[in-house]
Steps between C-alpha positions, in 0.01 A plus 500: 500500500233235468466428873428867574226501235351192669498687832308786345249256348464323833427828679237592243333159534520483880376850582132434433473161676675649804166664583393159633756525782315609810623680806832679521671266256377676186696828535813305591474283189425794273794691646711191431383505137596866463846429640535207261447749217766727649733202538446424132594855410802475728607174335558695179721759673834311479457462125431872464807586708719275286352630174572859598855414604463629857806390697410642842504195732227643725264546204569145386424359845186705559372382162517143633341584834221693329383153398594298809337721763150529345507133400614343828394750768201610294343232280601190697470638854170681439352190334586296808349768723190508279462124546488546877285812508242348264431239768519730799189677619522849647880541504600804701816605320437396138468849352809631678701190405400543135586869476831468684607216273386661175655838581828343611570242229631723222704739720658201677672408172721808542671342800618179331767612248848459643650767270520855640171687443492832313391681819473418870125561506452203268609267778274680746198444275597134471514471878156656536356265241657196664368611838148539358512148356613374840213676677255354250636151562478542878139620475426191289654291779277666759190397305634146471567487873151633576350217292675242725514241227625158603623417149875419522577652160341830596685504830825455310403779259418728793838438664686563174298815431579632848872456441475653153295798615720567801812487284356738242386740768848487654657585164247780463628666817863449398596171668714252309529703181845356430356148487284582198807481276596153629388245242433213743286727721298607196451137400391416855244783493357381168470142627334623819243687292445240227534175697411622847201727438361463148536125437330385825205735442446378144546134597241540776261641241535216249545190717178302525562402862688676782874438496634261763700688767798263478534564126480875551764465772730325251448788258559762771814319621649494152414866447652594836825313428530667162429851633739470795773371269451784251499762774813342645674525165426870489588586858844653565514327837448150358867425428609596850218301657588190300864528598396528864313170484768322299350527149754695290301498176161642403470246221270282706248787504458464125425133545256560783319759286472243220375237743240743636381588151477133401301430817256779409455358151441151636249629754307689231471185289387299801246763603354523151486128437360412843243779493341396174538127569320527833215685330469231233476237773210687654704677764274806494554852382411665174670530165662823388214554252240451773689737728504766228128458437417526869737793535307686231179421687637622831485157660784557741453546869643777711615505859760266641489274195478777245773354282371144486224383264180347629525124509232262382466135586614262229269227389 
């Protein structure tokens, strides 16, 4: 598997330069690299299961999730958290957020297979892992809230992370376990994590100028429409509710989910194009390369504006 080999090479090349990351971001990024290695190992699991002729459906599903959980909840989520913590001075909950997330990622994979587990305690371990990931996300949110950033993208990421963390913590204590097997609910959760939390954080890091609030609102509106539609598709009460308001079919929810997704994609293109175009016109801000260089030098301020780079006059 060539892509897995590339991941291993990337980890080997990125480990040394990661020493330049100051503050609490370095351990988060290095933990993300370790989980990328584990995700690479997990990506080979389905092939091993097939080669050995194992027909147990639970084993086949856990082989898939042994890749998905460390890759999405580990590599991607921890990288986004590292991006924030590298710019945040004196975060109060960074260490606890890191350990909760790292310790919970792999066990949380045990909760995702829909096939019956070999023993009841397997599900219990999955619940504990999912709850730990949720606690880690909520602690990350507390540090974001303490920073009081005015950046619209980070506010959106904070709101999405709060919903994600609260949901995971709820599952950890046994609430809504039946919904995990509903495909549309799972898709909604993944979009909340990827488009609601991770994408805004990374876009805030690379855009040369702050994102315009109205463009972020367009993105948030599209994401909200898509998530509500997906949750509606997976809710047992949706059909009865639609009948009560005179809408006998749930087909329009599929269309609204598509419209929401298309709106998100359009907003991302607008945000990216406008951010770099405004910088080229002399609209202020710094390039991604300049941000990385200043990040390595610790040139980020703490306090109320801890997540926003220092601005310099243009011209």
